[in-house]
C-alpha atoms as an extended CHARMM CRD file, in Angstrom:
* protein
*
       269  EXT
         1         1  MET       CA             -3.6340000000       24.3010000000        1.1080000000  PROA      1               0.0000000000
         2         2  ASP       CA             -7.4580000000       22.9750000000        0.6870000000  PROA      2               0.0000000000
         3         3  VAL       CA             -7.9690000000       19.5990000000        2.0960000000  PROA      3               0.0000000000
         4         4  ASP       CA             -9.6800000000       16.8580000000        0.1450000000  PROA      4               0.0000000000
         5         5  PRO       CA            -13.2530000000       15.8060000000        1.8940000000  PROA      5               0.0000000000
         6         6  ARG       CA            -12.0200000000       12.0330000000        2.1100000000  PROA      6               0.0000000000
         7         7  ILE       CA             -9.4500000000       13.0350000000        4.2420000000  PROA      7               0.0000000000
         8         8  VAL       CA            -11.4450000000       14.5560000000        6.7470000000  PROA      8               0.0000000000
         9         9  ARG       CA            -14.4180000000       11.6610000000        6.7440000000  PROA      9               0.0000000000
        10        10  ALA       CA            -10.9900000000        9.3880000000        7.0860000000  PROA      10              0.0000000000
        11        11  GLY       CA             -9.2230000000       10.5590000000       10.0170000000  PROA      11              0.0000000000
        12        12  GLY       CA            -10.7270000000       13.9680000000       11.1590000000  PROA      12              0.0000000000
        13        13  PRO       CA             -9.2980000000       17.7590000000       10.5170000000  PROA      13              0.0000000000
        14        14  VAL       CA             -6.1390000000       16.6050000000       12.6150000000  PROA      14              0.0000000000
        15        15  LEU       CA             -5.2810000000       14.2740000000        9.5330000000  PROA      15              0.0000000000
        16        16  GLY       CA             -5.6790000000       16.9120000000        7.0700000000  PROA      16              0.0000000000
        17        17  THR       CA             -3.0930000000       19.3620000000        9.2540000000  PROA      17              0.0000000000
        18        18  PHE       CA             -0.7920000000       16.5180000000        9.5560000000  PROA      18              0.0000000000
        19        19  LEU       CA             -0.5920000000       16.0500000000        5.6490000000  PROA      19              0.0000000000
        20        20  SER       CA             -0.5770000000       19.7120000000        4.9090000000  PROA      20              0.0000000000
        21        21  LEU       CA              2.2880000000       20.2770000000        7.4630000000  PROA      21              0.0000000000
        22        22  ALA       CA              3.9040000000       17.2850000000        5.7310000000  PROA      22              0.0000000000
        23        23  VAL       CA              3.9180000000       18.8270000000        2.2110000000  PROA      23              0.0000000000
        24        24  SER       CA              5.1810000000       22.3940000000        3.6500000000  PROA      24              0.0000000000
        25        25  SER       CA              8.2760000000       20.2220000000        5.3110000000  PROA      25              0.0000000000
        26        26  TRP       CA              8.8840000000       18.3870000000        2.4770000000  PROA      26              0.0000000000
        27        27  ARG       CA              9.0170000000       21.5930000000        0.0030000000  PROA      27              0.0000000000
        28        28  SER       CA             11.3280000000       23.4830000000        2.4940000000  PROA      28              0.0000000000
        29        29  ALA       CA             13.7170000000       20.2220000000        2.2740000000  PROA      29              0.0000000000
        30        30  LEU       CA             13.7780000000       19.8500000000       -1.4530000000  PROA      30              0.0000000000
        31        31  GLY       CA             12.7360000000       23.2170000000       -2.6700000000  PROA      31              0.0000000000
        32        32  ARG       CA             12.4180000000       23.1670000000       -6.4390000000  PROA      32              0.0000000000
        33        33  ASN       CA             13.1630000000       19.5540000000       -6.7890000000  PROA      33              0.0000000000
        34        34  LEU       CA              9.6350000000       18.5200000000       -5.5080000000  PROA      34              0.0000000000
        35        35  VAL       CA              7.1910000000       18.4120000000       -8.0900000000  PROA      35              0.0000000000
        36        36  GLY       CA              3.9500000000       16.9110000000       -6.2640000000  PROA      36              0.0000000000
        37        37  VAL       CA              2.3810000000       15.0490000000       -3.4370000000  PROA      37              0.0000000000
        38        38  TYR       CA             -0.6700000000       12.4200000000       -3.7440000000  PROA      38              0.0000000000
        39        39  VAL       CA             -2.6290000000       10.6230000000       -1.6830000000  PROA      39              0.0000000000
        40        40  HSD       CA             -3.3620000000        6.5000000000       -2.6230000000  PROA      40              0.0000000000
        41        41  GLY       CA             -4.2140000000        3.8790000000       -0.8820000000  PROA      41              0.0000000000
        42        42  SER       CA             -7.1650000000        3.2510000000        1.4700000000  PROA      42              0.0000000000
        43        43  LEU       CA             -7.3860000000        6.9240000000        2.3480000000  PROA      43              0.0000000000
        44        44  SER       CA             -8.1790000000        7.6290000000       -0.8870000000  PROA      44              0.0000000000
        45        45  THR       CA            -10.6850000000        4.9170000000       -2.1380000000  PROA      45              0.0000000000
        46        46  GLY       CA            -12.5680000000        5.1850000000        1.1760000000  PROA      46              0.0000000000
        47        47  ALA       CA            -11.3840000000        2.0510000000        3.0870000000  PROA      47              0.0000000000
        48        48  PHE       CA             -9.5680000000        3.9230000000        5.8680000000  PROA      48              0.0000000000
        49        49  ASN       CA             -9.3720000000        2.2360000000        9.0480000000  PROA      49              0.0000000000
        50        50  PRO       CA             -7.9580000000        5.0970000000       12.0650000000  PROA      50              0.0000000000
        51        51  ARG       CA             -7.2070000000        2.5510000000       13.6550000000  PROA      51              0.0000000000
        52        52  THR       CA             -5.1310000000        0.1230000000       11.1870000000  PROA      52              0.0000000000
        53        53  SER       CA             -4.6080000000        1.6240000000        7.7880000000  PROA      53              0.0000000000
        54        54  ASP       CA             -1.3620000000        3.1910000000        6.6680000000  PROA      54              0.0000000000
        55        55  ILE       CA             -0.8310000000        6.7500000000        5.3180000000  PROA      55              0.0000000000
        56        56  ASP       CA              0.0300000000        6.1330000000        1.7600000000  PROA      56              0.0000000000
        57        57  VAL       CA              1.8140000000        8.8600000000        0.0550000000  PROA      57              0.0000000000
        58        58  LEU       CA              3.4590000000        9.3700000000       -3.4100000000  PROA      58              0.0000000000
        59        59  ALA       CA              5.7510000000       12.4380000000       -3.2930000000  PROA      59              0.0000000000
        60        60  THR       CA              7.3170000000       13.1820000000       -6.8890000000  PROA      60              0.0000000000
        61        61  THR       CA             10.6050000000       14.7650000000       -8.2210000000  PROA      61              0.0000000000
        62        62  ARG       CA             12.3180000000       16.1100000000      -10.7920000000  PROA      62              0.0000000000
        63        63  THR       CA             15.3890000000       13.8540000000      -10.2170000000  PROA      63              0.0000000000
        64        64  LEU       CA             16.0440000000       10.8670000000       -7.9860000000  PROA      64              0.0000000000
        65        65  THR       CA             16.7140000000       12.7300000000       -4.0120000000  PROA      65              0.0000000000
        66        66  ASP       CA             20.0310000000       12.3320000000       -3.0790000000  PROA      66              0.0000000000
        67        67  GLY       CA             21.6870000000       11.2960000000       -0.1210000000  PROA      67              0.0000000000
        68        68  PRO       CA             21.6640000000       14.9390000000        1.4080000000  PROA      68              0.0000000000
        69        69  ALA       CA             17.8520000000       15.1450000000        0.2310000000  PROA      69              0.0000000000
        70        70  ASN       CA             17.2410000000       12.0890000000        1.7180000000  PROA      70              0.0000000000
        71        71  GLU       CA             18.9110000000       13.1480000000        5.1010000000  PROA      71              0.0000000000
        72        72  ARG       CA             16.8610000000       16.5190000000        5.1920000000  PROA      72              0.0000000000
        73        73  ILE       CA             13.4100000000       14.4120000000        4.4060000000  PROA      73              0.0000000000
        74        74  HSD       CA             14.8300000000       11.8090000000        7.4230000000  PROA      74              0.0000000000
        75        75  GLU       CA             15.1970000000       15.3270000000        9.5740000000  PROA      75              0.0000000000
        76        76  VAL       CA             11.6570000000       16.1360000000        8.7950000000  PROA      76              0.0000000000
        77        77  HSD       CA             10.2020000000       12.4350000000        9.3510000000  PROA      77              0.0000000000
        78        78  ARG       CA             11.7020000000       12.2820000000       12.7440000000  PROA      78              0.0000000000
        79        79  ALA       CA             10.2240000000       15.9130000000       13.7650000000  PROA      79              0.0000000000
        80        80  MET       CA              6.7040000000       14.7090000000       12.7810000000  PROA      80              0.0000000000
        81        81  HSD       CA              6.3500000000       12.4650000000       15.7550000000  PROA      81              0.0000000000
        82        82  GLY       CA              6.4810000000       16.4840000000       17.8600000000  PROA      82              0.0000000000
        83        83  TRP       CA              3.7920000000       17.3410000000       15.7850000000  PROA      83              0.0000000000
        84        84  GLY       CA              0.8700000000       16.1910000000       18.3770000000  PROA      84              0.0000000000
        85        85  ASP       CA             -0.6220000000       13.2920000000       17.0640000000  PROA      85              0.0000000000
        86        86  ASP       CA              2.0820000000       10.6410000000       17.0450000000  PROA      86              0.0000000000
        87        87  ARG       CA              0.1120000000        8.1100000000       15.2490000000  PROA      87              0.0000000000
        88        88  TRP       CA             -0.0220000000        9.2420000000       11.9850000000  PROA      88              0.0000000000
        89        89  ALA       CA              3.6690000000        9.9120000000       11.9430000000  PROA      89              0.0000000000
        90        90  ASP       CA              3.6810000000        6.1060000000       13.0570000000  PROA      90              0.0000000000
        91        91  ARG       CA              1.1710000000        4.9640000000        9.7660000000  PROA      91              0.0000000000
        92        92  LEU       CA              3.3060000000        7.2510000000        7.2060000000  PROA      92              0.0000000000
        93        93  ASP       CA              3.9280000000        5.1530000000        3.8700000000  PROA      93              0.0000000000
        94        94  ALA       CA              5.6070000000        7.5600000000        1.6750000000  PROA      94              0.0000000000
        95        95  ALA       CA              7.7380000000        7.0280000000       -1.6430000000  PROA      95              0.0000000000
        96        96  PHE       CA              9.8210000000       10.1360000000       -3.3540000000  PROA      96              0.0000000000
        97        97  VAL       CA              9.6560000000        8.7420000000       -6.8780000000  PROA      97              0.0000000000
        98        98  PRO       CA             10.6300000000       11.2800000000       -9.9270000000  PROA      98              0.0000000000
        99        99  ALA       CA              7.4870000000       12.2050000000      -11.9670000000  PROA      99              0.0000000000
       100       100  LYS       CA              8.5610000000       10.9820000000      -15.2210000000  PROA      100             0.0000000000
       101       101  VAL       CA              8.2520000000        7.4570000000      -13.9970000000  PROA      101             0.0000000000
       102       102  LEU       CA              4.5070000000        7.8200000000      -13.7440000000  PROA      102             0.0000000000
       103       103  ALA       CA              4.0970000000        8.6920000000      -17.4460000000  PROA      103             0.0000000000
       104       104  MET       CA              6.5840000000        5.3100000000      -18.5360000000  PROA      104             0.0000000000
       105       105  SER       CA              5.1220000000        1.7550000000      -18.9860000000  PROA      105             0.0000000000
       106       106  GLY       CA              6.5210000000       -1.0610000000      -16.6570000000  PROA      106             0.0000000000
       107       107  THR       CA              8.3930000000       -0.5010000000      -13.5760000000  PROA      107             0.0000000000
       108       108  PRO       CA             12.0680000000        1.1080000000      -13.7940000000  PROA      108             0.0000000000
       109       109  ARG       CA             14.8000000000       -0.7580000000      -12.3390000000  PROA      109             0.0000000000
       110       110  ILE       CA             15.5140000000        2.5030000000       -9.7030000000  PROA      110             0.0000000000
       111       111  ALA       CA             15.7490000000        2.6750000000       -6.1870000000  PROA      111             0.0000000000
       112       112  VAL       CA             13.9570000000        5.5840000000       -4.7880000000  PROA      112             0.0000000000
       113       113  LEU       CA             14.0850000000        6.5040000000       -0.7770000000  PROA      113             0.0000000000
       114       114  GLU       CA             10.8010000000        5.2400000000        1.1580000000  PROA      114             0.0000000000
       115       115  LEU       CA              9.1980000000        5.8960000000        4.4930000000  PROA      115             0.0000000000
       116       116  HSD       CA              8.0860000000        2.7230000000        6.0270000000  PROA      116             0.0000000000
       117       117  PRO       CA              5.8700000000        2.8100000000        9.4600000000  PROA      117             0.0000000000
       118       118  ASP       CA              8.0480000000       -0.4410000000       10.1290000000  PROA      118             0.0000000000
       119       119  GLU       CA             10.8410000000       -0.1070000000        8.6520000000  PROA      119             0.0000000000
       120       120  GLY       CA             11.7640000000        3.4980000000        8.8780000000  PROA      120             0.0000000000
       121       121  CYS       CA             13.7390000000        5.6200000000        6.2710000000  PROA      121             0.0000000000
       122       122  ALA       CA             15.7600000000        3.6460000000        3.4250000000  PROA      122             0.0000000000
       123       123  VAL       CA             16.8330000000        3.2930000000       -0.0860000000  PROA      123             0.0000000000
       124       124  ARG       CA             14.6830000000        0.6060000000       -2.2040000000  PROA      124             0.0000000000
       125       125  PRO       CA             13.8670000000       -0.6160000000       -5.4570000000  PROA      125             0.0000000000
       126       126  LEU       CA             10.4100000000        0.0200000000       -6.7360000000  PROA      126             0.0000000000
       127       127  GLY       CA              8.7630000000       -3.0680000000       -6.3840000000  PROA      127             0.0000000000
       128       128  SER       CA              6.3480000000       -4.5960000000       -8.4560000000  PROA      128             0.0000000000
       129       129  ASP       CA              3.5390000000       -3.4140000000       -7.0980000000  PROA      129             0.0000000000
       130       130  PHE       CA              4.0840000000       -0.1540000000       -8.1560000000  PROA      130             0.0000000000
       131       131  LEU       CA              1.9760000000       -0.4940000000      -11.4660000000  PROA      131             0.0000000000
       132       132  ILE       CA             -0.8630000000       -1.3890000000       -8.6930000000  PROA      132             0.0000000000
       133       133  GLN       CA             -0.2480000000        1.7650000000       -7.2000000000  PROA      133             0.0000000000
       134       134  LYS       CA             -0.8550000000        3.5970000000      -10.7800000000  PROA      134             0.0000000000
       135       135  ARG       CA             -3.6400000000        2.4970000000      -10.9410000000  PROA      135             0.0000000000
       136       136  LEU       CA             -5.3690000000        3.5930000000       -7.8640000000  PROA      136             0.0000000000
       137       137  LEU       CA             -3.2750000000        6.9380000000       -8.1970000000  PROA      137             0.0000000000
       138       138  ARG       CA             -4.9820000000        7.6550000000      -11.5770000000  PROA      138             0.0000000000
       139       139  GLU       CA             -7.8840000000        6.5670000000      -10.9520000000  PROA      139             0.0000000000
       140       140  GLN       CA             -8.8670000000        8.0380000000       -7.0900000000  PROA      140             0.0000000000
       141       141  GLY       CA             -5.7300000000        9.5440000000       -6.0640000000  PROA      141             0.0000000000
       142       142  ILE       CA             -5.5420000000       12.6440000000       -3.7190000000  PROA      142             0.0000000000
       143       143  THR       CA             -3.5970000000       15.4260000000       -5.2600000000  PROA      143             0.0000000000
       144       144  LEU       CA             -2.0470000000       17.5870000000       -2.0680000000  PROA      144             0.0000000000
       145       145  PHE       CA              0.4760000000       19.5790000000       -4.1830000000  PROA      145             0.0000000000
       146       146  GLY       CA              1.4740000000       19.5040000000       -7.6980000000  PROA      146             0.0000000000
       147       147  PRO       CA             -0.1080000000       18.9330000000      -11.2840000000  PROA      147             0.0000000000
       148       148  LYS       CA             -3.3560000000       16.4570000000      -11.6050000000  PROA      148             0.0000000000
       149       149  LEU       CA             -2.5750000000       12.9690000000      -11.7570000000  PROA      149             0.0000000000
       150       150  SER       CA             -4.2520000000       12.3030000000      -14.5330000000  PROA      150             0.0000000000
       151       151  LYS       CA             -2.1970000000       14.5730000000      -16.5470000000  PROA      151             0.0000000000
       152       152  ILE       CA              1.0200000000       13.1640000000      -15.3740000000  PROA      152             0.0000000000
       153       153  VAL       CA              0.2340000000        9.3920000000      -14.8140000000  PROA      153             0.0000000000
       154       154  ALA       CA              0.0660000000        6.6550000000      -17.6090000000  PROA      154             0.0000000000
       155       155  PRO       CA             -2.7000000000        4.5230000000      -18.1810000000  PROA      155             0.0000000000
       156       156  VAL       CA             -2.1380000000        0.6520000000      -16.8510000000  PROA      156             0.0000000000
       157       157  THR       CA             -3.5330000000       -2.1330000000      -18.8740000000  PROA      157             0.0000000000
       158       158  THR       CA             -5.2640000000       -4.9700000000      -17.5180000000  PROA      158             0.0000000000
       159       159  GLY       CA             -2.4160000000       -7.2400000000      -18.7710000000  PROA      159             0.0000000000
       160       160  GLU       CA             -0.0170000000       -5.1400000000      -16.8360000000  PROA      160             0.0000000000
       161       161  LEU       CA             -2.1170000000       -5.2130000000      -13.4130000000  PROA      161             0.0000000000
       162       162  ARG       CA             -2.4120000000       -9.0260000000      -13.3870000000  PROA      162             0.0000000000
       163       163  GLU       CA              1.5290000000       -9.3570000000      -14.4560000000  PROA      163             0.0000000000
       164       164  ALA       CA              2.4050000000       -6.7880000000      -12.1330000000  PROA      164             0.0000000000
       165       165  GLN       CA              0.0400000000       -8.9110000000       -9.2370000000  PROA      165             0.0000000000
       166       166  ALA       CA              1.4040000000      -12.2470000000       -9.8250000000  PROA      166             0.0000000000
       167       167  ALA       CA              5.3280000000      -10.5610000000       -9.8600000000  PROA      167             0.0000000000
       168       168  PHE       CA              4.4720000000       -8.8720000000       -6.2110000000  PROA      168             0.0000000000
       169       169  LEU       CA              2.7860000000      -12.2210000000       -4.8550000000  PROA      169             0.0000000000
       170       170  ARG       CA              6.1430000000      -13.7500000000       -5.9040000000  PROA      170             0.0000000000
       171       171  GLU       CA              8.4910000000      -11.0530000000       -4.7300000000  PROA      171             0.0000000000
       172       172  SER       CA              7.1430000000      -10.1400000000       -1.6580000000  PROA      172             0.0000000000
       173       173  TRP       CA              4.8770000000      -13.2750000000       -0.3570000000  PROA      173             0.0000000000
       174       174  LEU       CA              6.2070000000      -16.2960000000       -1.5140000000  PROA      174             0.0000000000
       175       175  PRO       CA              9.7520000000      -15.5780000000        0.5130000000  PROA      175             0.0000000000
       176       176  GLN       CA              7.3470000000      -15.2360000000        3.9730000000  PROA      176             0.0000000000
       177       177  LEU       CA              6.4240000000      -19.1640000000        3.6530000000  PROA      177             0.0000000000
       178       178  GLU       CA             10.0090000000      -19.9070000000        4.6570000000  PROA      178             0.0000000000
       179       179  PHE       CA             10.2270000000      -17.5100000000        7.6190000000  PROA      179             0.0000000000
       180       180  PRO       CA              6.3590000000      -17.2600000000        8.8590000000  PROA      180             0.0000000000
       181       181  GLY       CA              7.2160000000      -15.9370000000       12.7040000000  PROA      181             0.0000000000
       182       182  GLN       CA              5.4790000000      -12.8260000000       11.9760000000  PROA      182             0.0000000000
       183       183  PHE       CA              2.5700000000      -14.7920000000       11.0540000000  PROA      183             0.0000000000
       184       184  LEU       CA              2.2560000000      -15.7120000000       14.8800000000  PROA      184             0.0000000000
       185       185  LYS       CA              0.4270000000      -12.2660000000       15.3320000000  PROA      185             0.0000000000
       186       186  ARG       CA             -3.2760000000      -12.0860000000       14.7090000000  PROA      186             0.0000000000
       187       187  VAL       CA             -3.1790000000       -8.8710000000       12.9740000000  PROA      187             0.0000000000
       188       188  PHE       CA             -0.8310000000       -9.7000000000       10.3790000000  PROA      188             0.0000000000
       189       189  GLN       CA             -2.9300000000      -13.2570000000        9.8650000000  PROA      189             0.0000000000
       190       190  ALA       CA             -5.9650000000      -10.8260000000        9.3250000000  PROA      190             0.0000000000
       191       191  TYR       CA             -4.1110000000       -8.1780000000        6.9170000000  PROA      191             0.0000000000
       192       192  ALA       CA             -2.6700000000      -11.5520000000        4.7850000000  PROA      192             0.0000000000
       193       193  VAL       CA             -6.1060000000      -13.1690000000        4.5210000000  PROA      193             0.0000000000
       194       194  LEU       CA             -7.5270000000       -9.7170000000        3.0490000000  PROA      194             0.0000000000
       195       195  THR       CA             -4.6370000000       -8.9160000000        0.5020000000  PROA      195             0.0000000000
       196       196  MET       CA             -4.6530000000      -12.5640000000       -0.5870000000  PROA      196             0.0000000000
       197       197  CYS       CA             -8.5950000000      -11.9960000000       -1.5010000000  PROA      197             0.0000000000
       198       198  ARG       CA             -7.2810000000       -8.5960000000       -3.4050000000  PROA      198             0.0000000000
       199       199  ALA       CA             -4.8200000000      -10.4080000000       -5.1130000000  PROA      199             0.0000000000
       200       200  LEU       CA             -6.9230000000      -13.3260000000       -6.4180000000  PROA      200             0.0000000000
       201       201  CYS       CA            -10.0120000000      -10.4300000000       -7.2200000000  PROA      201             0.0000000000
       202       202  LEU       CA             -7.8880000000       -8.8830000000       -9.1730000000  PROA      202             0.0000000000
       203       203  LEU       CA             -6.1380000000      -12.0330000000      -11.0270000000  PROA      203             0.0000000000
       204       204  ALA       CA             -9.9180000000      -13.0110000000      -11.6960000000  PROA      204             0.0000000000
       205       205  THR       CA            -11.1950000000       -9.8290000000      -12.7970000000  PROA      205             0.0000000000
       206       206  GLY       CA             -8.8380000000       -7.2700000000      -13.9810000000  PROA      206             0.0000000000
       207       207  ASP       CA            -10.3630000000       -4.8420000000      -11.5020000000  PROA      207             0.0000000000
       208       208  VAL       CA             -8.3430000000       -3.1450000000       -8.4850000000  PROA      208             0.0000000000
       209       209  VAL       CA            -10.3750000000       -3.2310000000       -5.2580000000  PROA      209             0.0000000000
       210       210  THR       CA            -10.3990000000       -2.0590000000       -1.6010000000  PROA      210             0.0000000000
       211       211  LYS       CA             -9.6480000000       -4.7150000000        0.8570000000  PROA      211             0.0000000000
       212       212  PRO       CA            -13.3750000000       -4.7830000000        1.9540000000  PROA      212             0.0000000000
       213       213  GLU       CA            -14.5960000000       -5.1910000000       -1.6910000000  PROA      213             0.0000000000
       214       214  ALA       CA            -12.1100000000       -7.9510000000       -2.0980000000  PROA      214             0.0000000000
       215       215  ALA       CA            -13.6090000000       -9.8820000000        0.8220000000  PROA      215             0.0000000000
       216       216  ALA       CA            -17.1380000000       -9.3470000000       -0.1670000000  PROA      216             0.0000000000
       217       217  TRP       CA            -16.4220000000      -10.3170000000       -3.8000000000  PROA      217             0.0000000000
       218       218  ALA       CA            -14.3590000000      -13.8350000000       -2.1730000000  PROA      218             0.0000000000
       219       219  LEU       CA            -17.5270000000      -14.2210000000        0.0160000000  PROA      219             0.0000000000
       220       220  HSD       CA            -19.7740000000      -14.0030000000       -2.9130000000  PROA      220             0.0000000000
       221       221  GLY       CA            -20.0580000000      -17.7200000000       -5.1860000000  PROA      221             0.0000000000
       222       222  PRO       CA            -18.5370000000      -20.8700000000       -4.7970000000  PROA      222             0.0000000000
       223       223  TYR       CA            -14.8550000000      -20.0570000000       -5.4500000000  PROA      223             0.0000000000
       224       224  LEU       CA            -13.3270000000      -19.7340000000       -2.6380000000  PROA      224             0.0000000000
       225       225  GLU       CA            -16.5490000000      -21.1860000000       -0.0770000000  PROA      225             0.0000000000
       226       226  VAL       CA            -13.6510000000      -23.2150000000        1.7030000000  PROA      226             0.0000000000
       227       227  TRP       CA            -12.0680000000      -20.0460000000        2.8250000000  PROA      227             0.0000000000
       228       228  HSD       CA            -14.9540000000      -18.4680000000        4.0010000000  PROA      228             0.0000000000
       229       229  PRO       CA            -14.7160000000      -18.9870000000        7.8190000000  PROA      229             0.0000000000
       230       230  LEU       CA            -10.8620000000      -17.5230000000        7.6200000000  PROA      230             0.0000000000
       231       231  ILE       CA            -12.0720000000      -15.0540000000        5.4880000000  PROA      231             0.0000000000
       232       232  HSD       CA            -14.9220000000      -13.6030000000        7.8440000000  PROA      232             0.0000000000
       233       233  SER       CA            -12.5920000000      -14.1820000000       10.7560000000  PROA      233             0.0000000000
       234       234  ALA       CA            -10.3360000000      -11.8200000000        8.9660000000  PROA      234             0.0000000000
       235       235  ILE       CA            -13.0880000000       -8.9410000000        8.3020000000  PROA      235             0.0000000000
       236       236  ALA       CA            -14.3400000000       -8.9660000000       12.4380000000  PROA      236             0.0000000000
       237       237  TYR       CA            -10.8860000000       -8.9660000000       13.5930000000  PROA      237             0.0000000000
       238       238  PRO       CA            -10.1740000000       -7.3450000000       16.3340000000  PROA      238             0.0000000000
       239       239  GLY       CA            -14.0120000000       -8.3700000000       17.1590000000  PROA      239             0.0000000000
       240       240  GLY       CA            -15.3200000000      -11.3790000000       17.7690000000  PROA      240             0.0000000000
       241       241  VAL       CA            -13.8210000000      -14.6540000000       18.4770000000  PROA      241             0.0000000000
       242       242  GLN       CA            -10.2060000000      -14.3560000000       16.7270000000  PROA      242             0.0000000000
       243       243  PRO       CA             -8.1980000000      -17.7900000000       17.3530000000  PROA      243             0.0000000000
       244       244  ASP       CA             -4.9190000000      -18.2080000000       16.2510000000  PROA      244             0.0000000000
       245       245  GLN       CA             -5.4470000000      -18.8500000000       12.1670000000  PROA      245             0.0000000000
       246       246  ARG       CA             -1.7390000000      -18.8310000000       11.4430000000  PROA      246             0.0000000000
       247       247  LEU       CA             -1.7750000000      -22.4730000000        9.5420000000  PROA      247             0.0000000000
       248       248  ALA       CA             -5.1030000000      -21.2390000000        7.8700000000  PROA      248             0.0000000000
       249       249  THR       CA             -3.6980000000      -18.4640000000        6.7360000000  PROA      249             0.0000000000
       250       250  LEU       CA             -0.4290000000      -20.0460000000        5.3330000000  PROA      250             0.0000000000
       251       251  ASP       CA             -2.6680000000      -22.1130000000        3.2160000000  PROA      251             0.0000000000
       252       252  PHE       CA             -4.6920000000      -19.6090000000        1.7440000000  PROA      252             0.0000000000
       253       253  ILE       CA             -1.2590000000      -18.1140000000        0.4530000000  PROA      253             0.0000000000
       254       254  ARG       CA             -0.3120000000      -21.4100000000       -0.6790000000  PROA      254             0.0000000000
       255       255  PHE       CA             -3.7410000000      -21.4740000000       -2.5090000000  PROA      255             0.0000000000
       256       256  THR       CA             -3.4790000000      -17.6080000000       -4.0060000000  PROA      256             0.0000000000
       257       257  LEU       CA              0.2350000000      -18.7810000000       -5.3520000000  PROA      257             0.0000000000
       258       258  ASP       CA             -1.3810000000      -21.5600000000       -7.0900000000  PROA      258             0.0000000000
       259       259  GLU       CA             -3.7540000000      -19.6690000000       -8.4340000000  PROA      259             0.0000000000
       260       260  ALA       CA             -1.1840000000      -17.0950000000       -9.9150000000  PROA      260             0.0000000000
       261       261  GLY       CA              0.9040000000      -19.9770000000      -11.3950000000  PROA      261             0.0000000000
       262       262  ILE       CA              3.6120000000      -19.3550000000       -8.7090000000  PROA      262             0.0000000000
       263       263  GLY       CA              5.2740000000      -22.6900000000       -7.3600000000  PROA      263             0.0000000000
       264       264  HSD       CA              6.2430000000      -23.1770000000       -3.9830000000  PROA      264             0.0000000000
       265       265  ALA       CA              7.4560000000      -25.4560000000       -1.2600000000  PROA      265             0.0000000000
       266       266  ALA       CA              4.9600000000      -28.0570000000        0.0100000000  PROA      266             0.0000000000
       267       267  PRO       CA              3.8710000000      -26.8960000000        3.4950000000  PROA      267             0.0000000000
       268       268  SER       CA              5.9460000000      -29.0300000000        6.4570000000  PROA      268             0.0000000000
       269       269  SER       CA              4.0430000000      -31.8350000000        8.3710000000  PROA      269             0.0000000000
């Protein structure tokens, strides 16, 4: 398998070897049901941080994977930790989605197998952010195996992107205000701030950009001026002085929800 130069620049030849082994192992596990394997997210957009970024991969199949196939994939995932560099296996964020879903409009109500860095292997419903992933796949995705993305991924309109972003904020971030324990982690605070910048940029401009690009956009002009110190701190993480920003981060999330037209409970005193 030829390795895209973007992968080598981001993680070196070892990351390219890791992904090549993953493709070969998934082909063995799924046989003819595997249609293609693609990289998206920060690894394809040039925003990959070897210390913190996940490896976002989408594998397409002819049909939904069943229980035995999911177990074979799980076995491959466990074996990845013996491939010489555990950090790549620990950072793999992969989903196994029927190829026909990429050609559809909207997000179908189906559950697919996902490999998540924190939550392991599980079958979960496709989230509202799937349309955002489709846009990134079509425009910047890297083909590891299978047909070209431009031939199988349907275009996503700006209106669909904005609706998907608002829905994702409602589904994934609104509930976190009720159980904010993970915001005690400074790394999650920085991640949340940059994610909110990206959401606000999409809502305002209709563009899907990287987190660094969204942060630069947020620091330009008066729109988010009151949040500039918080954003600067998130950009600098883990360098520089890093005070706890839990309360400010939660307030920034509430602001973003307001901008998306999503109601939420007032902050507790």
